[in-house]
C-alpha positions as CSV (number, residue, x, y, z in Angstrom):
1,M,-24.4,4.8,19.5
2,K,-23.1,4.9,15.8
3,V,-19.1,5.6,15.4
4,Y,-17.2,6.3,12.7
5,V,-13.7,5.4,12.2
6,S,-11.2,6.9,9.3
7,V,-8.1,4.8,9.1
8,D,-4.8,5.9,7.7
9,M,-1.4,4.1,8.4
10,E,1.5,6.6,8.4
11,G,0.6,7.5,12.2
12,L,0.5,3.8,13.5
13,A,2.9,2.5,15.8
14,G,6.0,0.7,14.4
15,I,5.8,2.5,10.9
16,S,8.2,5.3,9.8
17,M,8.7,4.8,6.1
18,W,6.8,4.5,2.6
19,S,7.5,0.7,2.3
20,E,5.9,0.0,5.7
21,V,2.6,1.5,4.5
22,T,2.2,-0.5,1.4
23,P,0.7,-3.8,2.7
24,R,1.2,-5.4,-0.8
25,Q,5.0,-4.9,-0.2
26,S,5.1,-5.9,3.6
27,K,2.4,-8.2,5.2
28,E,3.5,-7.0,8.6
29,S,1.8,-3.9,7.6
30,F,-1.6,-5.5,7.3
31,E,-0.8,-6.9,10.9
32,I,0.1,-3.8,12.6
33,L,-3.0,-2.1,11.3
34,Y,-5.1,-5.1,12.4
35,E,-3.7,-4.9,15.9
36,H,-4.6,-1.3,16.2
37,L,-7.9,-1.6,14.9
38,K,-8.9,-4.7,16.9
39,A,-7.7,-2.7,20.2
40,L,-9.9,0.1,19.0
41,L,-12.9,-1.9,18.5
42,Q,-12.5,-4.1,21.7
43,G,-12.5,-0.5,23.5
44,L,-15.5,0.6,21.9
45,F,-17.6,-2.3,22.0
46,E,-16.7,-3.1,25.6
47,S,-17.8,0.4,26.7
48,G,-21.4,-1.0,26.2
49,K,-22.4,2.4,24.5
50,V,-21.6,1.2,21.1
51,D,-24.0,-0.3,18.7
52,Y,-22.5,0.0,15.4
53,V,-19.2,1.1,13.8
54,L,-18.5,2.2,10.2
55,I,-14.7,1.8,9.3
56,S,-13.3,3.7,6.4
57,D,-10.1,1.8,4.8
58,S,-8.6,5.5,3.8
59,H,-5.0,4.7,3.3
60,A,-3.9,4.8,-0.6
61,A,-6.2,2.4,-2.6
62,G,-8.5,1.6,0.5
63,D,-7.6,-2.1,0.6
64,N,-5.5,-2.3,3.7
65,I,-7.9,-4.0,6.4
66,Y,-8.4,-7.6,6.9
67,Y,-12.1,-8.6,6.1
68,K,-12.1,-10.9,8.7
69,I,-12.3,-8.4,11.6
70,T,-16.0,-8.4,10.8
71,E,-16.1,-12.0,11.9
72,E,-14.9,-10.8,15.5
73,F,-16.9,-7.7,15.5
74,E,-20.5,-8.6,14.1
75,N,-21.8,-4.9,14.3
76,V,-19.0,-3.3,12.0
77,E,-19.1,-2.7,8.2
78,I,-15.7,-1.5,6.3
79,A,-15.7,1.0,3.3
80,H,-13.4,-0.6,0.8
81,G,-11.5,0.4,-2.3
82,S,-10.7,3.6,-4.0
83,L,-12.3,6.1,-6.7
84,R,-15.0,7.1,-4.1
85,K,-16.8,10.1,-3.4
86,D,-15.9,11.6,0.0
87,F,-13.0,9.4,0.0
88,M,-11.6,9.4,3.8
89,M,-15.1,10.0,5.1
90,I,-17.3,8.1,3.0
91,G,-20.7,7.1,4.3
92,L,-20.5,9.5,7.1
93,D,-23.7,11.2,7.7
94,K,-25.5,13.1,10.7
95,S,-26.8,9.8,12.1
96,F,-23.2,9.1,13.4
97,D,-22.6,10.2,17.2
98,R,-18.8,11.0,16.7
99,V,-15.9,10.2,14.6
100,I,-12.4,8.6,15.6
101,F,-9.2,9.0,13.5
102,L,-6.8,6.0,13.5
103,G,-3.2,6.0,12.1
104,Y,-3.3,9.7,11.3
105,H,-0.1,11.9,10.6
106,A,1.1,15.7,10.4
107,G,0.3,17.8,7.6
108,V,2.7,18.5,4.8
109,G,5.7,20.7,5.7
110,A,5.5,19.6,9.4
111,K,8.8,19.9,11.1
112,Y,9.7,16.1,12.0
113,G,6.4,14.9,11.0
114,I,6.4,11.3,10.2
115,M,5.9,11.1,6.2
116,D,4.3,14.5,6.5
117,H,1.9,15.1,3.6
118,T,-1.4,16.1,3.0
119,Y,-4.0,13.8,0.9
120,S,-0.7,13.3,-1.7
121,S,3.0,13.1,-1.0
122,S,3.6,13.0,-4.6
123,V,1.3,15.9,-5.7
124,I,0.6,18.5,-3.1
125,H,3.6,20.8,-1.6
126,N,1.3,23.1,0.5
127,F,-2.2,23.2,1.5
128,W,-4.5,26.0,3.0
129,I,-8.2,26.3,3.8
130,N,-9.1,30.1,4.7
131,G,-5.7,30.9,5.3
132,Q,-5.0,28.0,7.7
133,R,-2.3,25.4,6.9
134,M,-3.9,21.9,6.5
135,N,-3.5,18.6,7.8
136,E,-5.8,15.4,6.8
137,A,-7.3,15.3,10.5
138,I,-8.7,19.0,10.1
139,I,-9.6,18.5,6.5
140,N,-11.9,15.4,7.6
141,A,-12.9,16.8,10.9
142,A,-14.5,19.6,9.1
143,F,-16.4,17.3,6.9
144,A,-17.6,15.6,9.8
145,G,-18.4,19.2,11.2
146,Y,-20.7,20.0,8.1
147,H,-22.8,16.9,9.0
148,G,-22.6,18.0,12.8
149,V,-20.7,15.3,14.1
150,P,-17.9,15.8,16.5
151,L,-14.2,14.2,16.8
152,A,-13.7,12.4,20.0
153,L,-10.4,10.5,19.5
154,V,-7.3,10.6,17.4
155,I,-4.5,8.2,17.3
156,G,-1.2,9.0,15.6
157,D,2.1,10.4,16.1
158,N,3.2,13.5,18.5
159,T,3.7,15.9,15.8
160,L,0.1,15.7,14.6
161,Q,-0.8,16.0,18.4
162,K,0.9,19.3,18.6
163,E,-0.8,20.5,15.2
164,L,-4.1,19.7,16.6
165,Q,-3.6,21.4,20.0
166,Q,-3.3,24.6,18.1
167,S,-6.6,24.1,16.1
168,L,-9.2,22.1,18.1
169,K,-11.1,23.3,20.8
170,G,-13.1,21.0,23.2
171,E,-12.6,17.8,25.0
172,Y,-11.3,15.0,22.9
173,L,-8.6,12.3,23.4
174,Y,-5.3,11.8,21.8
175,V,-2.9,8.6,22.1
176,V,0.6,8.9,21.0
177,T,1.8,6.1,19.3
178,K,5.3,7.4,18.4
179,E,7.5,10.3,18.7
180,S,8.6,11.6,15.3
181,T,12.2,12.5,15.2
182,G,12.5,13.1,11.1
183,R,10.4,12.2,8.0
184,F,11.3,8.7,7.9
185,S,12.3,8.0,11.6
186,A,10.3,7.8,15.0
187,I,11.0,6.4,18.7
188,M,8.3,3.7,18.9
189,K,6.6,3.1,22.2
190,P,6.0,-0.6,23.2
191,K,3.3,-2.4,21.2
192,S,1.4,-3.5,24.4
193,L,1.5,0.0,25.8
194,V,0.1,1.5,22.8
195,M,-2.5,-1.2,22.2
196,R,-3.9,-0.8,25.9
197,Q,-3.8,3.0,25.5
198,I,-6.0,2.9,22.3
199,K,-8.5,0.3,24.1
200,E,-8.8,2.6,27.1
201,A,-9.0,5.7,25.1
202,A,-11.6,4.3,23.1
203,Q,-13.7,3.4,26.1
204,R,-13.1,6.8,27.4
205,A,-13.8,8.7,24.2
206,V,-17.7,7.3,24.0
207,Q,-18.2,8.6,27.5
208,I,-17.7,12.4,27.0
209,E,-20.8,14.1,26.3
210,K,-21.5,15.0,22.6
211,S,-21.9,18.4,23.4
212,K,-18.5,18.8,24.8
213,L,-16.5,17.3,21.9
214,P,-14.8,19.5,19.2
215,I,-16.7,20.3,16.1
216,V,-14.7,21.7,13.3
217,K,-16.4,24.0,10.7
218,F,-15.2,26.7,8.1
219,T,-17.0,29.8,7.8
220,P,-18.3,30.3,4.2
221,P,-17.0,31.4,1.8
222,I,-14.5,28.7,1.8
223,E,-11.2,29.2,0.1
224,M,-9.0,26.1,-0.7
225,K,-5.5,26.8,-1.8
226,I,-3.1,24.0,-3.0
227,E,0.4,24.6,-3.9
228,L,1.3,21.5,-6.4
229,K,4.7,20.1,-6.7
230,D,4.9,20.3,-10.5
231,T,3.9,22.9,-13.3
232,S,2.2,20.5,-15.2
233,F,-0.2,19.1,-12.0
234,A,-1.3,22.8,-12.2
235,D,-2.0,22.4,-15.9
236,A,-4.4,19.6,-15.5
237,A,-6.0,21.0,-12.4
238,E,-6.8,24.2,-14.1
239,L,-9.0,22.1,-16.4
240,M,-11.3,21.7,-13.7
241,P,-14.6,23.9,-13.7
242,G,-14.5,26.9,-10.8
243,L,-10.8,26.3,-10.2
244,E,-8.8,29.2,-10.6
245,R,-4.9,29.1,-11.1
246,L,-2.9,31.5,-9.4
247,D,0.5,31.1,-10.6
248,S,2.8,28.3,-12.1
249,R,1.8,25.7,-9.3
250,T,-0.8,27.1,-7.1
251,V,-4.6,26.7,-7.6
252,V,-7.6,28.0,-5.7
253,F,-11.0,26.5,-5.4
254,K,-13.9,28.5,-3.9
255,G,-17.5,27.5,-2.5
256,D,-19.9,27.8,0.2
257,D,-20.5,24.2,0.3
258,Y,-17.9,22.4,2.4
259,S,-18.9,18.8,0.9
260,V,-18.1,20.4,-2.8
261,V,-14.8,21.7,-1.8
262,F,-13.9,18.4,0.2
263,N,-14.5,16.3,-3.1
264,A,-12.3,18.8,-4.9
265,I,-9.3,17.8,-3.3
266,M,-9.5,14.1,-4.7
267,A,-10.6,15.5,-8.4
268,I,-7.2,17.9,-8.0
269,V,-5.3,15.0,-6.8
270,F,-6.4,12.5,-9.6
271,L,-6.1,14.9,-12.5
272,A,-2.5,15.7,-11.4
273,K,-1.5,11.9,-11.0
274,A,-3.0,11.4,-14.5
275,V,-0.3,13.9,-16.0
276,K,2.4,12.2,-13.7
277,D,1.6,9.0,-15.3
278,I,1.6,10.5,-18.7
279,G,5.0,12.3,-17.9
280,G,6.5,9.1,-16.7
């Protein structure tokens, strides 16, 4: 069995502030992520069902996971670095049996969502696809669904869990790492408990029949609407072919091919960030 793991950081146990998801500022962040990932991989391989795991290092610049983890787990590869197509889901194709999201968080605007954002906390103010408010888990699960690959396990905060209960249909597992009490506060579960639950959930997630797992898909035509945080961001995004500007800060991108819509997200983000850097 081939398993795809997309790794973020805001939803990890022990983390509640931006400074804690910047490993270059905090070595402890590297360690926290490593412990979560190690527990997950132990559960997957000890299940006896998994032959290969591709990990997408998907937080910020994609430079957060210790390469040494491939010494402990031989059948593991890591997608590393930034400025890449299919960003948080790079390398995924129909050959994978299921996907897992580690360290995921609630979408932008979620009440009490820990560090709530959707793809960019500095650029995006609101985000919808086909009229549905988005978080990164649903956006990325839909990319997996585009390839016919279902979602088996999510590891993150309790606010994201509530969001997914409203959106996902099917049998999947969720490990709650912490109870979010504000954008930068949470009640943390004991580390040993979280790691044990991750390992056990990983073992169980690969036992679920593939046909019972949720597959997320958007019905074409797909309309992605993003409200940006600044009018200059919309000025920049408007330069992108195929994009329509609705008002001072809101843009829309439409298409029938979800992979194109999916990659348009990062195109908009990078255009906006270029203006942000110019503006100072």
